[in-house]
N, C-alpha and C positions, 0 to 999 in steps of 0.2 A: 504494500500499499504505500501510497505518496504520503509521507508523513506531515507535509506542510498544508495539506488539505484540511479543511474543517470537517472530520468525519463526523465528530460528536454533536456539532451544531446541526449537521444534517441528518443525524440519529434522531433528534427531538424534534426537528422542523417538520420531518416528513409527516409524522401523526398530528402535529398541530394544524399545518396547512391542510392536511387531509380533513381534519374536523371543521375548518373554515369553508372550505368547498363544499362539504356535505350540507352544511347550515346555510349556504347561499344557494343551494339547488332550488329552481322554481318548483312550483308544485307537480307540473306533470312529469318532472324527470325524477321525482323523489324515490320512485320504485327502484332506482338504481344506487340508492345510498348504501344499502348493505354490502352491495357487490363492491362498491368503489372503497369504502372502509375495509373490507376484508383484503381487497389487493394493497391498500396502503399498508395495512398492519403485516401482510407478507413481505411487502417490500423491506419494511423496518427489519425483520427478522432475517431477511437476506443480509441486510447492512451489518446488523449484530454479528451474524456468523462470520462475515469477512473481518470485522474487527478482532474476533477471536483467533481467526487464522493468524493476522498479522501481529497479534499480541506476542511480546516475547516475555515469558514467565520469569526467566533469569536476568533481564534488563533492569531498565529504570523502574523506580517504583511506579511513577504515573507517566503514562505514555499516551499518544495522542494529544498532547496537552495544546490547548488554545487559550490564549491569554490577551485580552482587548481592555482598554480603559472604559469603565463605565460611568463611575461618579469620583472623579480624582480628589474633590474636595472632601469625601468621605474616607478615601484610602481604600475604595472598592472597585474591583474589576469583574469584566466577565471572564471567568476562568474556568476551564473543564479540563478534565484528566481522567484516565483509567487505569485504576489498579486492579490486581487479581480478584479482589472480593467484588468491586463495581462490577467487573466483566461478567462473572458469574450470574449476579442479580439482574444485569442488562440482559443477559441470554435467557434467564428465567421470566423476565417481561415480555420480552419478544416472542417467546414461543407460547406463552399462554393467552396473549392478547387475541390474535387470530383464532385459536381454539374457542376463546369465551364469545367472539362475535359469532362464530357457527352455532356454538351451543345455544345461545341466544337469539336465533333467527326468527323464531316465532314468537318471542317476548312481547306480552302487551296485546295479543289478538284477542284476548277475552275481556280487555279492559274498555272502560266507556270510549265512545266514539272520539271524543277530543284526545284522549290518550293515543288511540290508534293513529291518528293523524301525526301524532309527534313522533312516533316509535321508529318510523321509518329512517327518518334523518338525526332527529335530536337525540335519540338514544344511542345510535352508533358514534355520532360525534361527541358525545360526552365521554364515551369509553375512550376514545382516541385522544381526548384532552387529559384525561388521566394518565394514560400511558406516556404522552409527552412531559408532563410534569414530573412524573416519577423518574423518567430518565435522566432529567436535567439533576433532579436530586441526587442520583447516585453518581454522576459525573461532576457535580459541582466542586471546585477547589477554591471557593470564596464562600465565607461564612454567611455573608448578607444574602449573596445569590441563593445559597442553600435554603435560607431562610424564607425567603419569598416564594419558592415553589414548595417548599415544606408545606406553607399554609394554602397557598393557592390551589392545592389539588383538593383540598377539602370542599371547595365549591362545585365543581362538577359531581364529585363523590355524593354530596348532599342531594343534588337533583336526581342523580342516578336512584337513591334509595327513596326519596320523597316523592319523586315524579311517576316512577314505574314499579313500586313494591306492592306490598300487600295491603291489607284493610287498615292496619295501623302504621303504614308507612310515614305519616307525617311526624307521629309521635317518635320513631326511630330515626328519622332524619335530623329532627332537631336535638335530639339528644346526643346523636353522633357528633353533629356540628358543635354543640355547646361544651362538651368534654374536650375536643380536640382544639377548640379556638381558646378555651382557657388555658390549656397547656400551653399552645403556642403564644399566648400573651406574656406567660412567665418566662417562656425562652426569649422573648423579644427583649424583656428587662434583662436578662442574662448576656443577650448579643450585645447589647448597648453598654453593659458594664464591661465587657470584655474589650469592647472598643476604647473604653475610658483607661483602662489597665494598659493597652498596648500605646496608648497615646501618653502615657505619663514618662516623661523624661525623653519622647521622642515623636515621631508620627504615627499617629493612629492608622492601624490597618485592619482589614477584613480578611486579608490574603491567609488562607489556611495553612499554607507551608511556612510561612514566615512565623506565624503565632506559635505553630508547633516547634519550629526551631528555637525560639525564644523559650518556650516552656520547657524543652529538652535541656536547654542549658541554665535553666534556673533565672532567666533574664527578665522575665516579666514583672517582677519587683513588687509585686502585691503581697499583702498581708495573706498568710494561708487561711485564714478564716474568709477573707473576701473570695479566694479561689475556690474554697469549699461552697460558698452560696452559689457563686456562677456554676459550678459543677451541678449542684442540685436543680438550679434552673434549666438547664440544657436538658438533664437526667429526667425530670419531671414531664416534660414535653415529649420525650421520647418513650418514656413508661406508659403515658396514656395512648399514644398511637399504636406500641407494641402489641396487645396492651399488657402491663404487668399487674397481677395483683396487688394492691386493691383498686386499682384504677380502670378495670376492665368492664365494669358493669353495662357500658353502653355495646359492647360487642355482641352478645346474644341476641338482643332487640333488633341491631341494625342487620346482622347475619340471617335472621329469620324473616324480616319483613321486606329485604330486598330481593330481586329477582336471584336465581341461583348465578348466573353469571355475574351480575353485579358484586354478590356478595363474595365470591371467589377472587373476583379484582381486587375487593377491599381487604380480605384475609391474607390471599397468597401474594399480593404485590404491593399495595399501599402500606400494609400494616409491616411490610419488611423494612420499609424506610426507617422506621423507628428503630429496629435492632442493628440495622446497618449504621445508623447515626451513633448509636452506642459505642461501636467500634472505632468509628472514625473520629468523631467529635468529643466524646465523653474522655475517653481513655487518653489520646492523644493531646488533647489540649489542656487536659488537667490530670495528668499521671498520678500524682501524689494524693489528690482528692478522691479519685478513681480507687487507688489502694485502701484509703481510710473508709470509704463506704462500701467497699466490696464485701465483706462480711454481711452487712444488712442486706444488700441487694441480694446477694446468694440466698439468704434466708427468705426473702419475700419470693426469689424465684421457686424455692422448693414448695412454699406454701401454695404458690399457684399451680405448680404441677400436681399436687395432691389433690387441691380444691377443685381443679377443673375437671380431673378423672373422677372423683367422688360424684360431682354433681352430674357428670354426664350418665353414669349408672342410673341415676334416678330419673331422666327424662322421659316423657311420653311424646315428645314431638322430636322426630329425626333430625330435623335441620337445627334444632336448639341443642340437641345431643352432640352433633358434629361440631358447632360453634363453641361448645365447653371443651371438646378436644383441643381445639386449636389453643385455647388459654393454658391448657397443660403443657401443650408442645412449645409455645413461646416461653414458658418457664424454663425449659430445657435449653433453649438458645439463649437465654439471658444469663442462665447459670453457667455455661460454658464460657461466655464473652468475660464475666468477671471472675473466674477462675484463673485467668492470666496465665494460661499455659499454651503452648503450642497445639496440644491435642485437643483441649478444650475449645479454643478459638476456631482451630481449622473446623472441628466438628460441628459448631455454632454457625459456621458459614456455611457449610454443606447442608446443614439441617434447614436453613432458611430455604435453600433450593428444594430439597427433599420434602419439605413440608409443603411448599407450594404446589408440587405436582401431587402429592397424595391428597392433599385437601381438595385440589381441584377436582382428581377424578371422583372422591367419595361425594363431595356436594353435589357435582354435576349429574353424577348417575343417579342421585337421591332426587335430585331436581326432574330429571327425565321420568323417574317413576311416580312423583307427585303429579306430573302434568297429566299422567295417565287415569289417575284415580282421584285427584282434586283434594287430596287430604295428606297432612302431615303426621297425622297421628299414627303411631307404631302399631297400636292396637288394631288399626283397621286393615292391616295386611296380614296374609298368611299364605304359604305353599306357592308363592310367587316364582320359584325356581322350576316349577313343573309347567308354567305357562310361558314364562320369559327367562329360558335358561343362561342365554348370552348376558342379559342385564343382571342377572342374579351372580353369576359367575366373576363379571367384571367388578360388581359391587364387593364380593368377597375378596378378591385381590387387593382393591383398593383400601377395604378394611383391615386386612392383614397387614398392609403397608403401614396404616396408621398405628397399630399395636407393635410395630417394628420388628417384625418376622424377618429372621435372617434369611438373606438372598432378595430381600427388597430393600429398596434405596433408604428408607429411615433408619433402618437397622445399623448402617455403616456410622451415620452422623450421630445416633445417639450413644452409641458404643463409645465413640471418641469422646464425646462431651463428658460421660461419667469415667471414663480412664482419666481424662485430663482433669476432672474435678477432684478426684480422690486424694492426690497427693497434697492438696491445700484445705480441702474441706471434706474429711472423712465422713462426717455425721451427715452433711448435706448429699453427697453422692449415695450414700444407703439409703436414706429416705427416699431420693428421687428414684433409685432403682425400684424401690416398692410400688411405683407408679406402673411398671411394667405389667405386674398382674393386675392391676386396676383397668389398665388398658384393653387386656385380654377379656376381661368380664364384660365391659359395656360394648366391645365389638362383636364378639362370639354371641353374646346374648341377643344384641340387636340383630345379627343374621338369623338367629335361630328363630326368633319370633316373626321375622318378616318374611323370609325366603324360605324356611323348611316347613314340614307338617301339612295336613290336608289344606286344599285350596278353600280359603274363606269365602264369605258372601260378598259379591261384588268384584272379585279378583279373577273371575274365570276369563274375562275378556282381555286382561292387561296383555298388551302387544309387547313384543320384544324389541331390542333396539333396531331404528331404521338405519339405513346407509349413512346420513347425515350425523346421527348420533354416534354411529361407530367411527367415523372419521375423527370425532372429538376425543372418544374414549381411548381408542386404539394407540395415538402416539403417547398419551399418558401412561398407560399400562407398560408400554414398550421402555418408557424412560425410567418408570419403577424399577423394571426388571435389569436394565442396562446398569444404572447407577448403582444398584444393589450388588451386581455381580462383579462389574467393573468400574470402581468410582476413581481409578487412578488419573484419567484426563482432568477431571475437575479439582482433585487434591493437589494434582502438579501445579495447577495454576493459583490456587488457594494459599498452599502451604507457604511459599515464599512472602507472600503479601503479610500473612499473620506473622512471620518472622520478623518482616520489618517493623511491623506495629509493636511488637515486643521489644525489638531493639531500641525503639523511638522513645518508648516508656520505661526502659531500663529494667526490664523484667525478665528473669530466666526461670526455666524450667526448674522445678525443685529436684534436688540432687537425690539419687536412689538411696532409700534406707538401709538396703541390704548390701553389705560390703561385697567386694567382688576380688576374686584372685587376678592381681595385675599381670601373672605371668600367663595365664590361659584365658582370661575374661570370666571364668565361670564363677557362679556364686560360691563364696567360701562360708564354710561353717564356724560357728563360734566355739571357740576352745575353751576348755574349763579355766584356764589361767587369763582369759579375757582377750587372748589374741585371736586369730583366725588360722584355720588350715583348710587346704582343698577338700 
């Protein structure tokens, strides 16, 4: 690739311009809106794959960098760059959006007439807008630029939930917006405070790389209490977006009331901006504050893991059940991030990708089933595997991925998180591992109640997946299997980026607690005299 070409600008402008074109289409042409949006999203995917091919995992930390003056008086610029962590999340976004457009092809057809008129162009345009803003957030290397798009993506997401969701969509959309706006306002105060700190004794800047260099060298010059407060301002916004317990309560309502495609866009893509930002901004801008609060955050993450799993077991609504499983999984991601080990953070980054794929598969297949029966209640189903074996089979694979069955993608990431957490927080790792049993309970019990046994009333005519639905589900199932069996390509990109973050924040993996024999590298046994022998 030509490195001086603005590839990252083109990457996010494609969906944004596509959204504008779709919105500007005259009424007689709006029947083409979905096809145009799908074509644009595929073009974004092709460009993202090209960036992945041109990315050098062993090269510079940030590649394809673009930097232009934006507001010089404020020390902020239009600066984009791609590291290994951002790359895999860009690829996740680019893969999921065309599948979500295809999955939501008929969304809104049973809605009132005024909504039907909007679906053809407004619905797909909003999805493209969210994609564009998420891509900027993953690639921004300017703190103010990141903040602007971090907040801006809430607006199209709000309209996706409130304009095209279920009966309580307005309530869910307002709750989603208020929670996230409040977190964003707290972050804005922290962003301004960080600028003031960088301006103390010099020129203020929002350039992420400059601030990180100053923080790593201990040159920010602010009181540790001030830096702790700034860290908490950033972390609060990201914890709401992620979401981390106890800032999670907006998620189940939003996920249930949104269309399945919009809910997946929110949980698998938008919410990943929160966990990604913890890695990039919280840890690297405030390394000492991150270490100070890491035990507290790890504790909240473990509570979220267990809380989400326990509540999932008790749900009667299948969509709400899946939403609570996501709260549990986000707890694993955050736990690995703040374990501050190479395995933990590599596992967390891979978990962001794997959770996006597994949640998309499970939620979309459940959505296809609900569109056939018209109810989300688990008790309304039974014996579905007899009338729709492909639907039931893919639902089972997606469910098994959710419980991290070995051989499927989430297992690798969850294993790395637990292995990376144990050296620093043994108790947290043990309690988090207990959620594996709980996840087996809610997934297998859900499948047993819905898919097995005799065919219950009104399920006789449930049809199997149609070709359009298979075109959505098949790539997701394939990715779950491929990344479960061979995660090396993803980890080869992620691991160097994680290593650079740990170097930046001056953290090393804990040394082994079991002594080794320096002559052979084998584990040495403890001798009675306190020494060791092979």
